[in-house]
PyMOL Python script that loads the backbone (N, CA, C, O; Angstrom):
from pymol import cmd

cmd.read_pdbstr("""\
ATOM      1  N   MET A   1      70.070  41.457 -48.828  1.00  0.00           N
ATOM      2  CA  MET A   1      69.077  40.395 -48.477  1.00  0.00           C
ATOM      3  C   MET A   1      68.260  40.015 -49.899  1.00  0.00           C
ATOM      4  O   MET A   1      67.824  40.791 -50.750  1.00  0.00           O
ATOM      5  N   GLU A   2      68.209  38.554 -49.854  1.00  0.00           N
ATOM      6  CA  GLU A   2      67.523  37.987 -51.046  1.00  0.00           C
ATOM      7  C   GLU A   2      66.044  38.474 -50.883  1.00  0.00           C
ATOM      8  O   GLU A   2      65.495  38.998 -49.913  1.00  0.00           O
ATOM      9  N   THR A   3      65.553  38.136 -52.149  1.00  0.00           N
ATOM     10  CA  THR A   3      64.167  38.570 -52.302  1.00  0.00           C
ATOM     11  C   THR A   3      63.249  37.475 -51.396  1.00  0.00           C
ATOM     12  O   THR A   3      62.450  37.914 -50.569  1.00  0.00           O
ATOM     13  N   TYR A   4      63.386  36.279 -51.570  1.00  0.00           N
ATOM     14  CA  TYR A   4      62.676  35.163 -50.626  1.00  0.00           C
ATOM     15  C   TYR A   4      62.665  35.704 -49.408  1.00  0.00           C
ATOM     16  O   TYR A   4      61.527  35.859 -48.964  1.00  0.00           O
ATOM     17  N   GLU A   5      63.612  36.075 -48.653  1.00  0.00           N
ATOM     18  CA  GLU A   5      63.981  36.489 -47.337  1.00  0.00           C
ATOM     19  C   GLU A   5      63.017  37.611 -47.199  1.00  0.00           C
ATOM     20  O   GLU A   5      62.208  37.513 -46.276  1.00  0.00           O
ATOM     21  N   LYS A   6      62.972  38.585 -47.908  1.00  0.00           N
ATOM     22  CA  LYS A   6      61.929  39.640 -47.792  1.00  0.00           C
ATOM     23  C   LYS A   6      60.499  39.057 -47.885  1.00  0.00           C
ATOM     24  O   LYS A   6      59.777  39.402 -46.949  1.00  0.00           O
ATOM     25  N   TYR A   7      60.039  38.400 -48.635  1.00  0.00           N
ATOM     26  CA  TYR A   7      58.915  37.668 -48.652  1.00  0.00           C
ATOM     27  C   TYR A   7      58.561  36.917 -47.236  1.00  0.00           C
ATOM     28  O   TYR A   7      57.476  37.120 -46.691  1.00  0.00           O
ATOM     29  N   ILE A   8      59.409  36.158 -46.750  1.00  0.00           N
ATOM     30  CA  ILE A   8      59.257  35.417 -45.540  1.00  0.00           C
ATOM     31  C   ILE A   8      59.202  36.445 -44.456  1.00  0.00           C
ATOM     32  O   ILE A   8      58.385  36.251 -43.556  1.00  0.00           O
ATOM     33  N   MET A   9      59.960  37.518 -44.415  1.00  0.00           N
ATOM     34  CA  MET A   9      59.913  38.490 -43.235  1.00  0.00           C
ATOM     35  C   MET A   9      58.567  39.202 -43.196  1.00  0.00           C
ATOM     36  O   MET A   9      58.108  39.595 -42.124  1.00  0.00           O
ATOM     37  N   SER A  10      57.926  39.373 -44.353  1.00  0.00           N
ATOM     38  CA  SER A  10      56.734  40.041 -44.521  1.00  0.00           C
ATOM     39  C   SER A  10      55.765  39.251 -44.116  1.00  0.00           C
ATOM     40  O   SER A  10      54.871  39.749 -43.432  1.00  0.00           O
ATOM     41  N   ILE A  11      55.726  37.757 -44.470  1.00  0.00           N
ATOM     42  CA  ILE A  11      54.725  36.747 -44.074  1.00  0.00           C
ATOM     43  C   ILE A  11      54.803  36.460 -42.513  1.00  0.00           C
ATOM     44  O   ILE A  11      53.853  36.145 -41.796  1.00  0.00           O
ATOM     45  N   TYR A  12      55.984  36.613 -42.176  1.00  0.00           N
ATOM     46  CA  TYR A  12      56.290  36.477 -40.505  1.00  0.00           C
ATOM     47  C   TYR A  12      55.611  37.747 -39.828  1.00  0.00           C
ATOM     48  O   TYR A  12      54.931  37.625 -38.809  1.00  0.00           O
ATOM     49  N   PHE A  13      55.819  38.895 -40.409  1.00  0.00           N
ATOM     50  CA  PHE A  13      55.284  39.954 -39.729  1.00  0.00           C
ATOM     51  C   PHE A  13      53.637  39.935 -39.802  1.00  0.00           C
ATOM     52  O   PHE A  13      52.944  40.288 -38.848  1.00  0.00           O
ATOM     53  N   THR A  14      53.201  39.561 -40.826  1.00  0.00           N
ATOM     54  CA  THR A  14      51.565  39.328 -41.009  1.00  0.00           C
ATOM     55  C   THR A  14      51.057  38.506 -40.028  1.00  0.00           C
ATOM     56  O   THR A  14      50.204  38.877 -39.222  1.00  0.00           O
ATOM     57  N   ILE A  15      51.572  37.344 -40.063  1.00  0.00           N
ATOM     58  CA  ILE A  15      51.141  36.213 -39.092  1.00  0.00           C
ATOM     59  C   ILE A  15      51.314  36.658 -37.597  1.00  0.00           C
ATOM     60  O   ILE A  15      50.363  36.389 -36.864  1.00  0.00           O
ATOM     61  N   THR A  16      52.298  37.244 -37.088  1.00  0.00           N
ATOM     62  CA  THR A  16      52.620  37.671 -35.761  1.00  0.00           C
ATOM     63  C   THR A  16      51.506  38.854 -35.482  1.00  0.00           C
ATOM     64  O   THR A  16      51.055  39.030 -34.350  1.00  0.00           O
ATOM     65  N   THR A  17      51.204  39.449 -36.327  1.00  0.00           N
ATOM     66  CA  THR A  17      50.204  40.616 -36.142  1.00  0.00           C
ATOM     67  C   THR A  17      48.768  40.007 -36.102  1.00  0.00           C
ATOM     68  O   THR A  17      47.929  40.320 -35.258  1.00  0.00           O
ATOM     69  N   MET A  18      48.578  39.115 -37.092  1.00  0.00           N
ATOM     70  CA  MET A  18      47.257  38.150 -36.892  1.00  0.00           C
ATOM     71  C   MET A  18      47.083  37.557 -35.709  1.00  0.00           C
ATOM     72  O   MET A  18      46.148  37.866 -34.971  1.00  0.00           O
ATOM     73  N   THR A  19      47.910  36.703 -35.429  1.00  0.00           N
ATOM     74  CA  THR A  19      47.769  35.987 -34.203  1.00  0.00           C
ATOM     75  C   THR A  19      48.074  36.769 -32.929  1.00  0.00           C
ATOM     76  O   THR A  19      48.044  36.144 -31.869  1.00  0.00           O
ATOM     77  N   THR A  20      48.324  37.886 -32.921  1.00  0.00           N
ATOM     78  CA  THR A  20      48.368  38.739 -31.663  1.00  0.00           C
ATOM     79  C   THR A  20      49.322  38.148 -30.986  1.00  0.00           C
ATOM     80  O   THR A  20      49.199  38.305 -29.771  1.00  0.00           O
ATOM     81  N   VAL A  21      50.424  37.390 -31.387  1.00  0.00           N
ATOM     82  CA  VAL A  21      51.730  36.825 -30.475  1.00  0.00           C
ATOM     83  C   VAL A  21      52.457  38.202 -29.937  1.00  0.00           C
ATOM     84  O   VAL A  21      52.906  38.261 -28.792  1.00  0.00           O
ATOM     85  N   GLY A  22      52.517  39.069 -30.665  1.00  0.00           N
ATOM     86  CA  GLY A  22      53.285  40.097 -30.280  1.00  0.00           C
ATOM     87  C   GLY A  22      54.712  40.382 -30.788  1.00  0.00           C
ATOM     88  O   GLY A  22      55.097  39.698 -31.736  1.00  0.00           O
ATOM     89  N   TYR A  23      55.535  41.300 -30.277  1.00  0.00           N
ATOM     90  CA  TYR A  23      56.762  41.421 -30.843  1.00  0.00           C
ATOM     91  C   TYR A  23      57.739  41.680 -29.529  1.00  0.00           C
ATOM     92  O   TYR A  23      58.411  42.675 -29.255  1.00  0.00           O
ATOM     93  N   GLY A  24      57.588  40.510 -28.860  1.00  0.00           N
ATOM     94  CA  GLY A  24      58.338  40.700 -27.419  1.00  0.00           C
ATOM     95  C   GLY A  24      59.958  40.710 -27.579  1.00  0.00           C
ATOM     96  O   GLY A  24      60.593  41.136 -28.544  1.00  0.00           O
ATOM     97  N   ASP A  25      60.432  40.161 -26.444  1.00  0.00           N
ATOM     98  CA  ASP A  25      61.976  40.021 -26.453  1.00  0.00           C
ATOM     99  C   ASP A  25      62.624  39.118 -27.186  1.00  0.00           C
ATOM    100  O   ASP A  25      63.785  39.248 -27.573  1.00  0.00           O
ATOM    101  N   MET A  26      61.839  38.095 -27.422  1.00  0.00           N
ATOM    102  CA  MET A  26      62.617  37.138 -28.317  1.00  0.00           C
ATOM    103  C   MET A  26      61.999  37.296 -29.616  1.00  0.00           C
ATOM    104  O   MET A  26      60.812  37.596 -29.743  1.00  0.00           O
ATOM    105  N   SER A  27      62.889  37.072 -30.702  1.00  0.00           N
ATOM    106  CA  SER A  27      62.404  37.192 -32.144  1.00  0.00           C
ATOM    107  C   SER A  27      63.376  36.615 -32.866  1.00  0.00           C
ATOM    108  O   SER A  27      64.542  36.623 -32.472  1.00  0.00           O
ATOM    109  N   PRO A  28      62.991  36.038 -34.033  1.00  0.00           N
ATOM    110  CA  PRO A  28      63.809  35.134 -34.889  1.00  0.00           C
ATOM    111  C   PRO A  28      65.126  35.918 -35.540  1.00  0.00           C
ATOM    112  O   PRO A  28      64.990  37.061 -35.978  1.00  0.00           O
ATOM    113  N   GLY A  29      66.120  35.389 -35.567  1.00  0.00           N
ATOM    114  CA  GLY A  29      67.234  35.904 -36.200  1.00  0.00           C
ATOM    115  C   GLY A  29      67.518  35.625 -37.599  1.00  0.00           C
ATOM    116  O   GLY A  29      68.008  36.464 -38.355  1.00  0.00           O
ATOM    117  N   THR A  30      67.150  34.228 -37.998  1.00  0.00           N
ATOM    118  CA  THR A  30      67.482  33.851 -39.284  1.00  0.00           C
ATOM    119  C   THR A  30      66.130  33.413 -39.989  1.00  0.00           C
ATOM    120  O   THR A  30      65.100  33.185 -39.355  1.00  0.00           O
ATOM    121  N   THR A  31      66.234  33.327 -41.261  1.00  0.00           N
ATOM    122  CA  THR A  31      65.155  32.957 -42.079  1.00  0.00           C
ATOM    123  C   THR A  31      64.607  31.506 -41.737  1.00  0.00           C
ATOM    124  O   THR A  31      63.414  31.277 -41.935  1.00  0.00           O
ATOM    125  N   VAL A  32      65.375  30.598 -41.271  1.00  0.00           N
ATOM    126  CA  VAL A  32      64.712  29.288 -40.800  1.00  0.00           C
ATOM    127  C   VAL A  32      63.966  29.669 -39.611  1.00  0.00           C
ATOM    128  O   VAL A  32      62.775  29.360 -39.593  1.00  0.00           O
ATOM    129  N   GLU A  33      64.467  30.298 -38.597  1.00  0.00           N
ATOM    130  CA  GLU A  33      63.449  30.524 -37.435  1.00  0.00           C
ATOM    131  C   GLU A  33      62.395  31.443 -37.741  1.00  0.00           C
ATOM    132  O   GLU A  33      61.430  31.487 -36.978  1.00  0.00           O
ATOM    133  N   MET A  34      62.435  32.094 -38.627  1.00  0.00           N
ATOM    134  CA  MET A  34      61.099  32.807 -39.160  1.00  0.00           C
ATOM    135  C   MET A  34      60.040  31.784 -39.535  1.00  0.00           C
ATOM    136  O   MET A  34      58.902  31.737 -39.066  1.00  0.00           O
ATOM    137  N   VAL A  35      60.549  30.999 -40.410  1.00  0.00           N
ATOM    138  CA  VAL A  35      59.666  29.815 -40.936  1.00  0.00           C
ATOM    139  C   VAL A  35      59.046  28.972 -39.921  1.00  0.00           C
ATOM    140  O   VAL A  35      57.837  28.745 -39.967  1.00  0.00           O
ATOM    141  N   TYR A  36      59.920  28.413 -38.853  1.00  0.00           N
ATOM    142  CA  TYR A  36      59.436  27.788 -37.991  1.00  0.00           C
ATOM    143  C   TYR A  36      58.320  28.571 -37.010  1.00  0.00           C
ATOM    144  O   TYR A  36      57.392  27.972 -36.465  1.00  0.00           O
ATOM    145  N   GLY A  37      58.537  29.839 -36.895  1.00  0.00           N
ATOM    146  CA  GLY A  37      57.805  30.676 -36.083  1.00  0.00           C
ATOM    147  C   GLY A  37      56.487  30.837 -36.704  1.00  0.00           C
ATOM    148  O   GLY A  37      55.505  30.913 -35.966  1.00  0.00           O
ATOM    149  N   ILE A  38      56.339  30.902 -38.098  1.00  0.00           N
ATOM    150  CA  ILE A  38      55.240  30.909 -38.886  1.00  0.00           C
ATOM    151  C   ILE A  38      54.377  29.711 -38.616  1.00  0.00           C
ATOM    152  O   ILE A  38      53.195  29.885 -38.319  1.00  0.00           O
ATOM    153  N   PHE A  39      54.965  28.326 -38.713  1.00  0.00           N
ATOM    154  CA  PHE A  39      54.280  27.258 -38.479  1.00  0.00           C
ATOM    155  C   PHE A  39      53.837  26.942 -37.129  1.00  0.00           C
ATOM    156  O   PHE A  39      52.813  26.289 -36.928  1.00  0.00           O
ATOM    157  N   ILE A  40      54.592  27.394 -36.185  1.00  0.00           N
ATOM    158  CA  ILE A  40      53.987  27.197 -34.708  1.00  0.00           C
ATOM    159  C   ILE A  40      52.918  28.399 -34.489  1.00  0.00           C
ATOM    160  O   ILE A  40      52.002  28.162 -33.701  1.00  0.00           O
ATOM    161  N   MET A  41      52.953  29.526 -35.048  1.00  0.00           N
ATOM    162  CA  MET A  41      51.747  30.604 -34.762  1.00  0.00           C
ATOM    163  C   MET A  41      50.596  29.654 -35.366  1.00  0.00           C
ATOM    164  O   MET A  41      49.680  29.258 -34.645  1.00  0.00           O
ATOM    165  N   ILE A  42      50.683  29.336 -36.627  1.00  0.00           N
ATOM    166  CA  ILE A  42      49.598  28.818 -37.448  1.00  0.00           C
ATOM    167  C   ILE A  42      48.875  27.599 -36.583  1.00  0.00           C
ATOM    168  O   ILE A  42      47.675  27.478 -36.337  1.00  0.00           O
ATOM    169  N   LEU A  43      50.012  26.703 -36.183  1.00  0.00           N
ATOM    170  CA  LEU A  43      49.384  25.682 -35.330  1.00  0.00           C
ATOM    171  C   LEU A  43      48.846  26.037 -34.177  1.00  0.00           C
ATOM    172  O   LEU A  43      47.819  25.451 -33.835  1.00  0.00           O
ATOM    173  N   GLY A  44      49.347  26.956 -33.413  1.00  0.00           N
ATOM    174  CA  GLY A  44      48.731  27.691 -32.374  1.00  0.00           C
ATOM    175  C   GLY A  44      47.322  28.217 -32.508  1.00  0.00           C
ATOM    176  O   GLY A  44      46.577  28.172 -31.530  1.00  0.00           O
ATOM    177  N   VAL A  45      46.931  28.688 -33.604  1.00  0.00           N
ATOM    178  CA  VAL A  45      45.747  29.159 -34.039  1.00  0.00           C
ATOM    179  C   VAL A  45      44.750  28.068 -34.148  1.00  0.00           C
ATOM    180  O   VAL A  45      43.652  28.113 -33.594  1.00  0.00           O
ATOM    181  N   VAL A  46      45.223  26.960 -34.973  1.00  0.00           N
ATOM    182  CA  VAL A  46      44.289  25.893 -35.401  1.00  0.00           C
ATOM    183  C   VAL A  46      44.044  25.017 -33.855  1.00  0.00           C
ATOM    184  O   VAL A  46      42.912  24.720 -33.473  1.00  0.00           O
ATOM    185  N   VAL A  47      45.046  24.746 -33.230  1.00  0.00           N
ATOM    186  CA  VAL A  47      44.738  24.134 -31.718  1.00  0.00           C
ATOM    187  C   VAL A  47      43.774  24.906 -30.896  1.00  0.00           C
ATOM    188  O   VAL A  47      42.906  24.318 -30.250  1.00  0.00           O
ATOM    189  N   PHE A  48      43.903  26.344 -30.892  1.00  0.00           N
ATOM    190  CA  PHE A  48      43.089  27.174 -29.979  1.00  0.00           C
ATOM    191  C   PHE A  48      41.543  27.135 -30.563  1.00  0.00           C
ATOM    192  O   PHE A  48      40.575  27.244 -29.811  1.00  0.00           O
ATOM    193  N   ASN A  49      41.418  26.953 -32.100  1.00  0.00           N
ATOM    194  CA  ASN A  49      40.043  26.968 -32.667  1.00  0.00           C
ATOM    195  C   ASN A  49      39.652  25.870 -32.376  1.00  0.00           C
ATOM    196  O   ASN A  49      38.446  25.843 -32.129  1.00  0.00           O
ATOM    197  N   PHE A  50      40.330  24.644 -32.275  1.00  0.00           N
ATOM    198  CA  PHE A  50      39.769  23.407 -31.994  1.00  0.00           C
ATOM    199  C   PHE A  50      39.247  23.280 -30.815  1.00  0.00           C
ATOM    200  O   PHE A  50      38.131  22.764 -30.742  1.00  0.00           O
ATOM    201  N   ILE A  51      39.902  23.704 -29.650  1.00  0.00           N
ATOM    202  CA  ILE A  51      39.656  23.775 -28.406  1.00  0.00           C
ATOM    203  C   ILE A  51      38.252  24.415 -28.088  1.00  0.00           C
ATOM    204  O   ILE A  51      37.266  23.906 -27.554  1.00  0.00           O
ATOM    205  N   SER A  52      38.451  25.633 -28.559  1.00  0.00           N
ATOM    206  CA  SER A  52      37.252  26.507 -28.434  1.00  0.00           C
ATOM    207  C   SER A  52      35.971  25.984 -28.924  1.00  0.00           C
ATOM    208  O   SER A  52      34.914  26.096 -28.303  1.00  0.00           O
ATOM    209  N   GLY A  53      36.114  25.379 -30.124  1.00  0.00           N
ATOM    210  CA  GLY A  53      34.990  24.811 -30.814  1.00  0.00           C
ATOM    211  C   GLY A  53      34.479  23.561 -30.038  1.00  0.00           C
ATOM    212  O   GLY A  53      33.293  23.231 -30.051  1.00  0.00           O
ATOM    213  N   ALA A  54      35.361  22.946 -29.423  1.00  0.00           N
ATOM    214  CA  ALA A  54      34.968  21.687 -28.675  1.00  0.00           C
ATOM    215  C   ALA A  54      34.279  22.008 -27.273  1.00  0.00           C
ATOM    216  O   ALA A  54      33.415  21.290 -26.772  1.00  0.00           O
ATOM    217  N   LEU A  55      34.816  23.276 -26.661  1.00  0.00           N
ATOM    218  CA  LEU A  55      34.428  23.537 -25.494  1.00  0.00           C
ATOM    219  C   LEU A  55      32.865  24.259 -25.791  1.00  0.00           C
ATOM    220  O   LEU A  55      32.020  24.196 -24.898  1.00  0.00           O
ATOM    221  N   ALA A  56      32.614  24.800 -26.830  1.00  0.00           N
ATOM    222  CA  ALA A  56      31.308  25.430 -27.232  1.00  0.00           C
ATOM    223  C   ALA A  56      30.449  24.468 -27.414  1.00  0.00           C
ATOM    224  O   ALA A  56      29.321  24.581 -26.935  1.00  0.00           O
ATOM    225  N   SER A  57      30.816  23.347 -28.138  1.00  0.00           N
ATOM    226  CA  SER A  57      29.947  22.140 -28.426  1.00  0.00           C
ATOM    227  C   SER A  57      29.337  21.335 -27.156  1.00  0.00           C
ATOM    228  O   SER A  57      28.207  20.846 -27.128  1.00  0.00           O
ATOM    229  N   ILE A  58      30.285  21.291 -26.122  1.00  0.00           N
ATOM    230  CA  ILE A  58      30.126  20.705 -24.895  1.00  0.00           C
ATOM    231  C   ILE A  58      29.075  21.594 -23.993  1.00  0.00           C
ATOM    232  O   ILE A  58      28.104  21.112 -23.409  1.00  0.00           O
ATOM    233  N   ILE A  59      29.418  22.858 -23.991  1.00  0.00           N
ATOM    234  CA  ILE A  59      28.345  23.943 -23.489  1.00  0.00           C
ATOM    235  C   ILE A  59      26.972  23.899 -24.274  1.00  0.00           C
ATOM    236  O   ILE A  59      25.890  23.882 -23.688  1.00  0.00           O
ATOM    237  N   SER A  60      27.088  23.883 -25.429  1.00  0.00           N
ATOM    238  CA  SER A  60      25.765  23.884 -26.137  1.00  0.00           C
ATOM    239  C   SER A  60      25.081  22.613 -25.827  1.00  0.00           C
ATOM    240  O   SER A  60      23.877  22.712 -25.589  1.00  0.00           O
ATOM    241  N   GLU A  61      25.602  21.465 -25.783  1.00  0.00           N
ATOM    242  CA  GLU A  61      24.973  20.183 -25.549  1.00  0.00           C
ATOM    243  C   GLU A  61      24.572  20.220 -24.109  1.00  0.00           C
ATOM    244  O   GLU A  61      23.431  19.792 -23.932  1.00  0.00           O
ATOM    245  N   SER A  62      25.167  20.594 -23.086  1.00  0.00           N
ATOM    246  CA  SER A  62      24.566  20.544 -21.844  1.00  0.00           C
ATOM    247  C   SER A  62      23.666  21.580 -21.436  1.00  0.00           C
ATOM    248  O   SER A  62      23.052  21.543 -20.370  1.00  0.00           O
ATOM    249  N   ASP A  63      23.588  22.439 -22.219  1.00  0.00           N
ATOM    250  CA  ASP A  63      22.476  23.784 -22.148  1.00  0.00           C
ATOM    251  C   ASP A  63      21.127  22.912 -22.738  1.00  0.00           C
ATOM    252  O   ASP A  63      20.045  23.126 -22.191  1.00  0.00           O
ATOM    253  N   SER A  64      21.185  22.172 -23.581  1.00  0.00           N
ATOM    254  CA  SER A  64      19.915  21.831 -24.134  1.00  0.00           C
ATOM    255  C   SER A  64      19.115  20.599 -23.272  1.00  0.00           C
ATOM    256  O   SER A  64      17.927  20.325 -23.449  1.00  0.00           O
ATOM    257  N   VAL A  65      19.896  20.001 -22.427  1.00  0.00           N
ATOM    258  CA  VAL A  65      19.303  19.151 -21.648  1.00  0.00           C
ATOM    259  C   VAL A  65      18.512  19.370 -20.549  1.00  0.00           C
ATOM    260  O   VAL A  65      18.035  18.417 -19.932  1.00  0.00           O
TER     261      VAL A  65
END
""", "prot")
cmd.dss("prot")
cmd.show_as("cartoon", "prot")
cmd.util.cbc("prot")
cmd.orient("prot")
C-alpha cells in the first residue's frame, strides 16, 4: 500500500467518525471512492449546518415579534 493511500484511509476514517456517518454495510473499496466519500461527508455537514442556521434564524425572528 502506498503512503498516500494510508493518508487517505486515515482521513476517511477520521471524517467518517466526526460526521457520525458510521461504518455500515457499504464502504469504499478504492482510494477514489474514499476521496469521493470524504467530499460527500463534508458537503453533508456544510448543508446540514446551513439548514440548521437558517431554521434557527427563522425561529429567532418569529419569537421576537
